[in-house]
C-alpha positions as CSV (number, residue, x, y, z in Angstrom):
1,M,30.6,-53.5,80.3
2,A,29.0,-54.0,76.9
3,K,25.5,-52.6,76.6
4,V,22.6,-51.5,74.4
5,I,23.2,-48.1,72.7
6,G,19.9,-47.6,71.0
7,L,16.9,-49.1,69.4
8,G,17.7,-50.9,66.2
9,G,14.3,-51.8,65.0
10,I,10.8,-53.0,65.5
11,F,9.6,-56.1,63.6
12,F,6.1,-57.5,63.8
13,K,3.8,-60.0,62.2
14,A,1.1,-58.9,59.9
15,R,-1.6,-60.7,57.9
16,D,-0.6,-58.8,54.7
17,P,2.8,-57.1,55.2
18,K,2.8,-55.4,51.8
19,A,-0.6,-53.9,52.2
20,L,0.1,-52.8,55.7
21,A,3.4,-51.2,54.6
22,S,1.5,-49.4,51.8
23,W,-1.0,-48.1,54.3
24,Y,1.8,-46.7,56.5
25,A,3.3,-45.1,53.4
26,T,0.1,-43.6,52.3
27,H,-1.2,-42.4,55.6
28,L,1.9,-41.7,57.7
29,G,4.4,-41.0,55.0
30,L,6.8,-43.8,55.6
31,S,9.2,-44.4,52.7
32,I,9.0,-48.2,52.2
33,E,12.2,-49.7,50.8
34,G,12.5,-52.9,48.6
35,W,13.0,-55.1,51.7
36,G,9.5,-54.2,52.9
37,G,10.3,-51.8,55.7
38,T,11.8,-48.4,56.3
39,R,14.7,-47.0,58.2
40,F,15.1,-43.9,60.3
41,D,18.5,-42.3,60.4
42,E,18.8,-40.4,63.7
43,D,22.4,-39.4,64.2
44,E,25.0,-39.2,61.4
45,Q,27.8,-39.3,64.1
46,R,26.8,-42.7,65.3
47,A,26.6,-46.0,63.3
48,G,23.2,-47.5,62.7
49,Y,19.6,-46.5,62.3
50,T,16.2,-47.7,63.5
51,A,14.3,-50.0,61.2
52,W,10.5,-50.7,61.0
53,C,9.2,-53.7,59.2
54,P,6.1,-55.9,59.0
55,F,6.8,-59.6,58.5
56,A,4.5,-62.3,57.2
57,E,2.1,-63.7,59.8
58,D,3.7,-67.2,59.4
59,T,7.3,-66.1,59.6
60,T,9.6,-68.3,61.6
61,Y,12.2,-65.5,62.0
62,F,11.0,-64.8,65.6
63,A,11.1,-68.5,66.6
64,P,11.3,-69.9,69.1
65,S,9.3,-67.0,70.5
66,T,5.5,-67.2,70.0
67,Q,5.2,-63.4,70.4
68,P,4.0,-61.5,67.3
69,Y,6.9,-59.1,67.4
70,M,10.7,-58.9,67.9
71,I,12.7,-55.9,69.1
72,N,16.2,-55.2,67.8
73,Y,18.7,-53.3,69.9
74,R,21.9,-51.7,68.8
75,V,24.8,-52.7,70.9
76,D,28.4,-51.5,71.3
77,D,30.1,-54.9,71.6
78,L,28.1,-58.0,70.5
79,D,30.6,-60.6,71.6
80,A,31.1,-59.1,75.0
81,L,27.4,-58.6,75.6
82,L,26.6,-62.2,74.6
83,A,29.3,-63.5,76.9
84,Q,27.9,-61.3,79.8
85,L,24.3,-62.6,79.1
86,R,25.4,-66.2,79.0
87,A,27.3,-65.8,82.3
88,A,24.1,-64.3,83.8
89,G,22.0,-67.3,82.7
90,V,20.1,-65.6,79.8
91,Q,19.0,-67.9,77.0
92,V,21.4,-67.0,74.1
93,D,21.2,-68.4,70.6
94,D,24.4,-70.1,69.6
95,R,24.3,-68.5,66.1
96,V,25.9,-65.2,65.4
97,E,25.4,-63.7,61.9
98,D,28.0,-61.5,60.2
99,S,26.7,-59.5,57.1
100,E,27.3,-56.3,55.3
101,Y,24.7,-54.8,57.7
102,G,26.8,-55.7,60.8
103,R,26.7,-58.5,63.3
104,F,23.6,-60.0,64.8
105,G,22.9,-62.2,67.8
106,W,19.7,-63.3,69.5
107,I,18.4,-63.9,73.1
108,M,15.1,-64.6,74.7
109,D,13.8,-62.4,77.5
110,P,12.0,-63.9,80.5
111,E,8.6,-63.4,78.8
112,G,9.6,-65.5,75.8
113,T,10.2,-62.6,73.4
114,R,13.0,-63.0,70.9
115,I,15.4,-60.1,71.1
116,E,17.8,-59.3,68.2
117,L,21.1,-57.7,69.2
118,W,22.8,-55.7,66.4
119,Q,26.3,-54.3,66.2
120,P,26.3,-52.0,63.2
121,P,29.3,-52.0,60.9
122,V,32.0,-49.4,61.6
123,A,31.1,-46.2,59.7
124,G,33.6,-45.0,57.2
């Protein structure tokens, strides 16, 4: 059975993402990268990391959800998990994105929250 293997990231809407990221850098020591967020490497033996990133208040990246946040989970087999979820009647986005950062798919939970599923690229 394909499954979640860790938290991939927390993404949330902010009135001023750059100012908020700067506040977190100044007061909590987060190292903000050029893409506007930070990443936490937990385990060098396992692919992936946890990302933290504020998005513009008017972002459509979380759509169709109206929630002010989106959670990203690391998964072991994106295609198998998406097939399992479809078979279970979960609302699954038809789009799957392949990039240098890995593979991404999206679902909606019963509360209307968009969930991003991320299969990191194979390390090596």
